C-alpha positions as CSV (number, residue, x, y, z in Angstrom):
1,M,43.4,-43.6,64.1
2,T,47.0,-43.8,65.4
3,R,48.1,-40.4,63.8
4,S,45.0,-38.7,65.3
5,I,45.6,-40.2,68.8
6,D,49.3,-39.2,68.5
7,F,48.4,-35.6,67.5
8,Y,45.9,-35.1,70.4
9,T,48.1,-36.7,73.0
10,K,51.7,-36.0,71.9
11,V,51.2,-32.6,70.3
12,L,48.2,-31.1,72.2
13,G,49.0,-32.8,75.5
14,M,45.7,-34.6,76.0
15,N,45.3,-38.1,77.5
16,L,43.9,-41.1,75.8
17,L,40.9,-41.8,78.1
18,R,39.6,-45.0,76.6
19,S,39.2,-46.8,73.3
20,T,36.7,-49.3,72.0
21,E,36.9,-51.7,69.1
22,R,33.7,-52.8,67.4
23,P,34.8,-55.2,64.6
24,E,31.3,-56.5,64.0
25,Q,30.0,-52.9,63.4
26,K,33.3,-52.1,61.6
27,Y,34.4,-49.1,63.6
28,S,36.9,-48.1,66.3
29,L,36.6,-45.3,68.8
30,A,39.1,-43.4,70.9
31,F,38.3,-40.7,73.5
32,V,40.8,-38.0,74.4
33,G,40.7,-35.2,76.9
34,F,42.8,-33.3,79.4
35,G,41.5,-35.2,82.4
36,K,42.3,-38.7,83.6
37,G,39.7,-41.4,83.1
38,N,36.0,-40.9,83.3
39,V,35.2,-37.7,85.2
40,D,31.8,-36.1,85.3
41,G,31.7,-32.8,83.5
42,Q,35.0,-33.4,81.6
43,S,35.0,-32.5,78.0
44,E,36.1,-35.2,75.6
45,I,36.8,-35.5,71.9
46,E,35.6,-38.8,70.3
47,L,37.7,-40.0,67.4
48,T,36.1,-42.4,65.1
49,Y,37.6,-44.7,62.5
50,N,35.2,-46.5,60.2
51,H,37.0,-49.7,59.0
52,G,37.8,-49.7,55.3
53,V,37.3,-46.0,54.8
54,E,40.4,-44.4,53.3
55,S,39.5,-40.7,53.5
56,Y,36.9,-38.4,55.0
57,Q,35.5,-35.1,53.8
58,L,35.5,-32.2,56.2
59,G,32.0,-31.2,57.1
60,D,30.7,-27.9,55.9
61,A,28.6,-27.3,59.0
62,Y,31.5,-27.7,61.4
63,G,33.8,-24.8,62.3
64,H,36.3,-25.8,64.9
65,I,36.8,-26.7,68.6
66,A,38.4,-24.3,71.1
67,I,40.7,-25.1,74.0
68,G,41.6,-22.7,76.7
69,V,45.3,-22.4,77.4
70,A,47.3,-20.4,80.0
71,D,49.7,-19.0,77.4
72,A,48.9,-19.2,73.7
73,Y,52.4,-18.2,72.6
74,A,54.1,-20.9,74.6
75,A,51.4,-23.4,73.5
76,C,52.2,-22.7,69.9
77,E,56.0,-23.2,70.4
78,K,55.4,-26.5,72.2
79,I,53.0,-27.7,69.5
80,K,55.5,-26.8,66.7
81,A,58.3,-28.5,68.6
82,A,56.2,-31.6,68.8
83,G,55.6,-31.5,65.0
84,G,52.2,-29.9,65.0
85,N,50.9,-27.4,62.4
86,V,50.2,-23.9,63.7
87,T,48.1,-22.2,61.0
88,R,47.6,-18.9,62.9
89,E,50.3,-17.8,65.2
90,A,49.3,-16.5,68.7
91,G,48.2,-12.9,68.8
92,P,45.3,-10.7,69.6
93,V,42.0,-11.1,67.8
94,M,41.3,-8.3,65.3
95,G,39.8,-5.4,67.1
96,G,40.2,-7.0,70.6
97,D,42.6,-8.0,73.3
98,T,41.9,-11.8,73.5
99,V,45.0,-13.8,72.4
100,I,44.2,-16.7,70.1
101,A,46.0,-19.1,67.8
102,F,44.9,-21.9,65.5
103,V,46.4,-25.3,64.9
104,T,45.2,-28.0,62.5
105,D,45.1,-31.7,63.3
106,P,46.3,-34.4,60.8
107,D,42.9,-34.6,59.2
108,G,42.6,-30.9,58.6
109,Y,40.3,-30.0,61.5
110,K,40.9,-26.6,63.1
111,I,41.5,-26.2,66.8
112,E,41.5,-22.7,68.3
113,L,43.7,-22.0,71.3
114,I,42.2,-19.2,73.5
115,Q,44.5,-17.7,76.1
116,R,42.7,-17.4,79.5
């Protein structure tokens, strides 16, 4: 859980909004997002750790999440400087003008950065 929270907060610049420990149910939750606290309409990512589980398999029905950024090139440089893994450098999509990039979190999940 710690490495995922560190990635989303220190590398992507999100905030840890809240966390919950459920020892009786054997899981822990952390919610991260770009806002501050509980705000209606704010998107959040829920990180789950199931106690005693050593590894997870990436789901085959899940593609990736996308985050809008002002400057995908600068975002990639900042992410790399913070130790993040940029797997597709910023640049236009094939056959289009929209600038995107991809980064991967510590568990291998893909995050697309879309320049607004």
